[in-house]
TITI-698523 format. One line per field, with one value per atom (N, C-alpha, C): residue in one letter; x, y, z; atom name. Coordinates in steps of 0.1 Angstrom, whole numbers, plus 5000, padded with zeros to 4 digits. Example, Ala and Ser with C-alpha at 12.3 -4.5 7.8 and 13.67 -1.06 7.14 Angstrom:
! TITI-698523
residu	(a/a/a/s/s/s) $
x	(5132/5123/5132/5128/5137/5129) $
y	(4943/4955/4967/4978/4989/5000) $
z	(5078/5078/5078/5071/5071/5079) $
atome	(N/CA/C/N/CA/C) $
This chain:
! TITI-698523
residu	(m/m/m/k/k/k/i/i/i/d/d/d/i/i/i/i/i/i/t/t/t/v/v/v/g/g/g/k/k/k/l/l/l/r/r/r/e/e/e/k/k/k/h/h/h/f/f/f/k/k/k/k/k/k/l/l/l/t/t/t/e/e/e/v/v/v/y/y/y/l/l/l/h/h/h/r/r/r/l/l/l/k/k/k/p/p/p/y/y/y/a/a/a/k/k/k/t/t/t/r/r/r/l/l/l/l/l/l/v/v/v/v/v/v/a/a/a/d/d/d/e/e/e/p/p/p/v/v/v/p/p/p/a/a/a/r/r/r/p/p/p/s/s/s/e/e/e/a/a/a/e/e/e/k/k/k/a/a/a/a/a/a/v/v/v/l/l/l/r/r/r/r/r/r/e/e/e/e/e/e/n/n/n/r/r/r/i/i/i/k/k/k/r/r/r/h/h/h/l/l/l/t/t/t/t/t/t/d/d/d/s/s/s/y/y/y/l/l/l/v/v/v/a/a/a/l/l/l/d/d/d/v/v/v/a/a/a/g/g/g/r/r/r/l/l/l/y/y/y/s/s/s/s/s/s/e/e/e/e/e/e/l/l/l/a/a/a/c/c/c/h/h/h/l/l/l/d/d/d/q/q/q/l/l/l/v/v/v/t/t/t/r/r/r/g/g/g/r/r/r/s/s/s/r/r/r/w/w/w/v/v/v/f/f/f/v/v/v/i/i/i/g/g/g/g/g/g/a/a/a/l/l/l/g/g/g/l/l/l/s/s/s/p/p/p/d/d/d/l/l/l/l/l/l/k/k/k/r/r/r/a/a/a/n/n/n/l/l/l/r/r/r/l/l/l/s/s/s/l/l/l/s/s/s/p/p/p/l/l/l/t/t/t/f/f/f/p/p/p/h/h/h/e/e/e/m/m/m/v/v/v/p/p/p/v/v/v/l/l/l/l/l/l/l/l/l/e/e/e/q/q/q/l/l/l/y/y/y/r/r/r/s/s/s/f/f/f/k/k/k/i/i/i/i/i/i/r/r/r/g/g/g/e/e/e/p/p/p/y/y/y/h/h/h/k/k/k) $
x	(6372/6369/6372/6366/6375/6382/6389/6395/6400/6385/6395/6396/6413/6416/6407/6405/6404/6412/6416/6429/6425/6425/6419/6437/6433/6448/6456/6461/6468/6480/6484/6503/6507/6518/6527/6538/6547/6558/6562/6574/6571/6576/6583/6586/6576/6571/6556/6549/6538/6535/6540/6551/6557/6556/6561/6557/6544/6532/6514/6521/6524/6524/6526/6542/6545/6531/6524/6517/6505/6498/6488/6494/6506/6503/6502/6516/6513/6504/6493/6480/6467/6477/6461/6458/6467/6471/6455/6452/6450/6431/6430/6423/6418/6406/6408/6408/6423/6426/6424/6418/6420/6422/6431/6437/6427/6418/6412/6410/6417/6423/6406/6404/6399/6403/6392/6403/6403/6419/6411/6410/6406/6401/6413/6411/6429/6420/6426/6433/6438/6426/6430/6448/6449/6468/6460/6454/6445/6436/6433/6414/6400/6394/6381/6383/6371/6361/6350/6343/6336/6344/6352/6361/6367/6367/6374/6363/6351/6345/6337/6338/6331/6341/6357/6366/6361/6364/6359/6345/6335/6317/6326/6329/6330/6339/6355/6357/6352/6342/6333/6324/6320/6307/6316/6328/6335/6341/6338/6347/6330/6323/6306/6302/6307/6304/6308/6324/6326/6324/6313/6309/6298/6292/6287/6274/6264/6262/6266/6273/6278/6292/6302/6312/6312/6325/6332/6338/6343/6338/6350/6369/6380/6382/6378/6386/6401/6407/6426/6426/6430/6428/6436/6446/6458/6447/6438/6432/6425/6427/6417/6428/6423/6430/6438/6451/6463/6461/6470/6470/6484/6492/6496/6498/6512/6501/6495/6503/6496/6480/6476/6464/6454/6462/6453/6453/6455/6459/6447/6443/6434/6420/6416/6408/6408/6411/6407/6406/6408/6405/6394/6386/6376/6362/6362/6358/6356/6366/6364/6354/6359/6349/6332/6330/6319/6315/6320/6310/6314/6323/6326/6338/6329/6344/6346/6341/6341/6347/6362/6363/6371/6368/6366/6372/6394/6398/6395/6390/6397/6406/6413/6429/6427/6418/6415/6429/6426/6430/6443/6446/6453/6444/6430/6428/6420/6422/6416/6403/6391/6383/6374/6357/6353/6339/6338/6332/6322/6313/6300/6306/6319/6327/6334/6338/6346/6334/6323/6309/6307/6307/6302/6313/6323/6331/6329/6335/6332/6340/6355/6362/6373/6376/6383/6403/6410/6427/6434/6445/6459/6466/6475/6491/6499/6494/6511/6505/6516/6514/6521/6528/6535/6531/6535/6527/6546/6532/6535/6541/6543/6541/6528/6512/6504/6504/6519/6514/6522/6527/6531/6524/6515/6503/6496/6490/6486/6498/6512/6516/6521/6519/6518/6511/6497/6491/6488/6493/6490/6499/6505/6519/6519/6509/6504/6493/6478/6469/6486/6491/6495/6500/6510/6515/6503/6491/6481/6479/6479/6473/6482/6496/6502/6503/6504/6502/6488/6483/6464/6470/6476/6480/6494/6497/6506/6521/6520/6531/6543/6553/6570/6569/6569/6573/6575/6563/6565/6583/6581/6588/6590) $
y	(7472/7461/7445/7432/7429/7415/7408/7393/7386/7373/7359/7353/7350/7332/7322/7315/7299/7286/7286/7272/7265/7255/7235/7226/7231/7229/7243/7237/7244/7250/7259/7265/7257/7251/7242/7250/7257/7257/7271/7277/7295/7302/7294/7305/7309/7300/7302/7307/7313/7317/7332/7333/7351/7356/7345/7355/7356/7348/7353/7368/7361/7381/7390/7394/7402/7401/7393/7397/7403/7397/7407/7418/7420/7434/7440/7436/7447/7447/7440/7444/7452/7457/7468/7478/7485/7501/7495/7482/7474/7473/7465/7454/7449/7444/7439/7424/7420/7404/7395/7387/7379/7364/7357/7340/7337/7326/7322/7305/7299/7281/7275/7273/7255/7239/7227/7217/7210/7203/7190/7179/7170/7156/7145/7136/7127/7117/7112/7112/7093/7085/7073/7070/7062/7060/7050/7043/7044/7049/7056/7059/7050/7049/7046/7061/7057/7069/7074/7066/7070/7077/7067/7080/7093/7093/7104/7116/7112/7120/7118/7121/7121/7137/7128/7142/7151/7152/7165/7170/7166/7172/7176/7173/7175/7189/7189/7200/7210/7207/7218/7218/7215/7223/7232/7225/7237/7251/7248/7262/7267/7263/7267/7281/7276/7283/7296/7301/7311/7320/7312/7320/7324/7336/7347/7350/7349/7352/7360/7372/7380/7379/7368/7368/7361/7372/7360/7352/7342/7334/7327/7320/7315/7307/7292/7275/7275/7276/7272/7261/7254/7246/7242/7233/7229/7231/7222/7222/7238/7245/7263/7272/7282/7292/7295/7294/7304/7315/7323/7338/7344/7355/7357/7369/7373/7386/7397/7398/7413/7405/7396/7398/7389/7385/7388/7400/7407/7421/7426/7425/7436/7425/7413/7402/7411/7413/7413/7428/7439/7457/7454/7444/7445/7446/7436/7433/7445/7450/7464/7467/7471/7476/7475/7466/7456/7456/7463/7460/7450/7441/7433/7434/7438/7441/7429/7419/7408/7395/7394/7382/7372/7363/7349/7341/7334/7328/7313/7299/7285/7279/7274/7268/7247/7240/7227/7222/7215/7200/7192/7173/7164/7159/7162/7162/7169/7182/7193/7196/7204/7205/7203/7197/7189/7196/7187/7192/7202/7202/7215/7221/7226/7237/7249/7236/7234/7242/7234/7243/7255/7257/7267/7281/7278/7284/7300/7313/7319/7315/7314/7309/7300/7294/7286/7286/7293/7294/7287/7284/7276/7290/7286/7293/7290/7278/7270/7255/7254/7236/7225/7234/7223/7218/7218/7209/7219/7224/7231/7226/7225/7221/7223/7228/7236/7245/7242/7254/7266/7269/7276/7282/7270/7284/7291/7297/7306/7324/7321/7329/7329/7325/7326/7338/7331/7336/7349/7357/7371/7374/7371/7380/7387/7376/7378/7381/7385/7391/7415/7413/7422/7419/7425/7422/7428/7426/7428/7441/7445/7463/7471/7463/7471/7479/7468/7469/7472/7480/7481/7492/7496/7513/7525/7506/7518/7518/7517/7511/7501/7510/7504/7492/7477/7464/7461/7454/7448/7449/7442/7439/7428) $
z	(5737/5731/5741/5738/5756/5742/5751/5747/5759/5757/5766/5761/5765/5759/5770/5762/5768/5764/5778/5775/5783/5776/5791/5792/5808/5815/5814/5822/5837/5825/5833/5825/5842/5836/5850/5849/5835/5832/5833/5849/5849/5840/5833/5820/5807/5812/5802/5813/5829/5826/5821/5828/5831/5811/5803/5793/5785/5794/5790/5796/5811/5821/5809/5803/5802/5779/5778/5768/5772/5781/5792/5792/5796/5802/5788/5782/5766/5759/5760/5753/5762/5774/5784/5774/5771/5762/5756/5749/5729/5740/5747/5751/5761/5767/5783/5782/5780/5779/5789/5793/5803/5799/5807/5805/5817/5805/5810/5810/5826/5821/5827/5823/5827/5824/5834/5837/5826/5824/5812/5820/5818/5822/5816/5826/5819/5811/5802/5792/5789/5787/5790/5779/5783/5775/5760/5759/5746/5748/5746/5742/5737/5735/5723/5721/5712/5703/5714/5723/5731/5737/5746/5761/5755/5738/5737/5735/5730/5727/5741/5751/5761/5769/5770/5773/5768/5755/5743/5751/5755/5761/5771/5783/5795/5792/5789/5788/5780/5768/5759/5769/5775/5788/5797/5804/5816/5794/5793/5776/5774/5778/5774/5788/5798/5807/5805/5801/5794/5785/5775/5758/5765/5756/5759/5741/5738/5725/5717/5724/5712/5716/5711/5714/5700/5695/5679/5687/5681/5689/5678/5685/5672/5681/5670/5679/5667/5682/5673/5674/5658/5651/5642/5646/5638/5620/5620/5604/5601/5608/5603/5593/5595/5586/5591/5579/5579/5580/5588/5579/5583/5575/5578/5591/5598/5607/5599/5592/5587/5585/5578/5575/5589/5601/5612/5614/5618/5620/5615/5596/5589/5592/5597/5603/5609/5625/5634/5633/5630/5621/5619/5606/5600/5614/5618/5632/5641/5641/5649/5646/5634/5619/5619/5620/5630/5641/5648/5660/5666/5666/5670/5676/5693/5700/5715/5714/5725/5711/5716/5710/5722/5720/5725/5719/5719/5716/5724/5720/5722/5721/5730/5726/5735/5726/5731/5745/5746/5749/5746/5755/5746/5731/5731/5722/5710/5718/5704/5712/5705/5707/5702/5704/5706/5686/5684/5671/5673/5685/5687/5691/5695/5696/5680/5669/5662/5653/5652/5644/5647/5660/5670/5664/5659/5663/5649/5651/5637/5630/5644/5623/5632/5626/5631/5625/5630/5632/5633/5624/5627/5631/5639/5645/5635/5631/5629/5622/5612/5609/5618/5621/5634/5647/5658/5666/5677/5687/5696/5708/5722/5736/5740/5744/5754/5751/5768/5773/5764/5749/5742/5737/5735/5724/5728/5741/5751/5744/5744/5750/5731/5723/5709/5699/5711/5707/5712/5723/5729/5719/5716/5708/5698/5689/5678/5674/5689/5693/5694/5707/5707/5692/5687/5673/5661/5663/5653/5659/5672/5673/5671/5664/5664/5653/5646/5630/5627/5636/5631/5635/5647/5648/5640/5637/5631/5640/5644/5657/5653/5661/5657/5663/5659/5667/5652/5647/5633/5625/5622/5608/5600) $
atome	(N/CA/C/N/CA/C/N/CA/C/N/CA/C/N/CA/C/N/CA/C/N/CA/C/N/CA/C/N/CA/C/N/CA/C/N/CA/C/N/CA/C/N/CA/C/N/CA/C/N/CA/C/N/CA/C/N/CA/C/N/CA/C/N/CA/C/N/CA/C/N/CA/C/N/CA/C/N/CA/C/N/CA/C/N/CA/C/N/CA/C/N/CA/C/N/CA/C/N/CA/C/N/CA/C/N/CA/C/N/CA/C/N/CA/C/N/CA/C/N/CA/C/N/CA/C/N/CA/C/N/CA/C/N/CA/C/N/CA/C/N/CA/C/N/CA/C/N/CA/C/N/CA/C/N/CA/C/N/CA/C/N/CA/C/N/CA/C/N/CA/C/N/CA/C/N/CA/C/N/CA/C/N/CA/C/N/CA/C/N/CA/C/N/CA/C/N/CA/C/N/CA/C/N/CA/C/N/CA/C/N/CA/C/N/CA/C/N/CA/C/N/CA/C/N/CA/C/N/CA/C/N/CA/C/N/CA/C/N/CA/C/N/CA/C/N/CA/C/N/CA/C/N/CA/C/N/CA/C/N/CA/C/N/CA/C/N/CA/C/N/CA/C/N/CA/C/N/CA/C/N/CA/C/N/CA/C/N/CA/C/N/CA/C/N/CA/C/N/CA/C/N/CA/C/N/CA/C/N/CA/C/N/CA/C/N/CA/C/N/CA/C/N/CA/C/N/CA/C/N/CA/C/N/CA/C/N/CA/C/N/CA/C/N/CA/C/N/CA/C/N/CA/C/N/CA/C/N/CA/C/N/CA/C/N/CA/C/N/CA/C/N/CA/C/N/CA/C/N/CA/C/N/CA/C/N/CA/C/N/CA/C/N/CA/C/N/CA/C/N/CA/C/N/CA/C/N/CA/C/N/CA/C/N/CA/C/N/CA/C/N/CA/C/N/CA/C/N/CA/C/N/CA/C/N/CA/C/N/CA/C/N/CA/C/N/CA/C/N/CA/C/N/CA/C/N/CA/C/N/CA/C/N/CA/C/N/CA/C/N/CA/C/N/CA/C/N/CA/C/N/CA/C/N/CA/C/N/CA/C/N/CA/C/N/CA/C/N/CA/C/N/CA/C/N/CA/C/N/CA/C/N/CA/C/N/CA/C/N/CA/C/N/CA/C/N/CA/C/N/CA/C/N/CA/C/N/CA/C/N/CA/C/N/CA/C/N/CA/C/N/CA/C/N/CA/C) $
């Protein structure tokens, strides 16, 4: 099992970095999990639609370097599907059953993800309809992945 989490933009806050490391460590018994950071593009204060599209395209190109054809691509998208923790665990367990053992989760930058990446995704996943600080999203995702593995294996943690 291999999981890559690709995020646009660096984690700058120490406490978010530390929590990310904690959950990456906790996931070790379940999957080889990596957090890959790609550079974000500067966004003008009042970008035109053409400028937004150009930013998304450049970020998409950086993300694509880490994708392979056998990846199950999950795009984090506020308009994506909402799962409960149990439903997410069930979905991930079904993927494993079907032989899908390489998952790639993509977290967009300030403007989100390009329309092409969203179309290419096997799943568009929303963690919540709420808005979170960008640096918190990898932590929330890693925690939910850890929780999913605990649920799948019937191990204590999820309540």
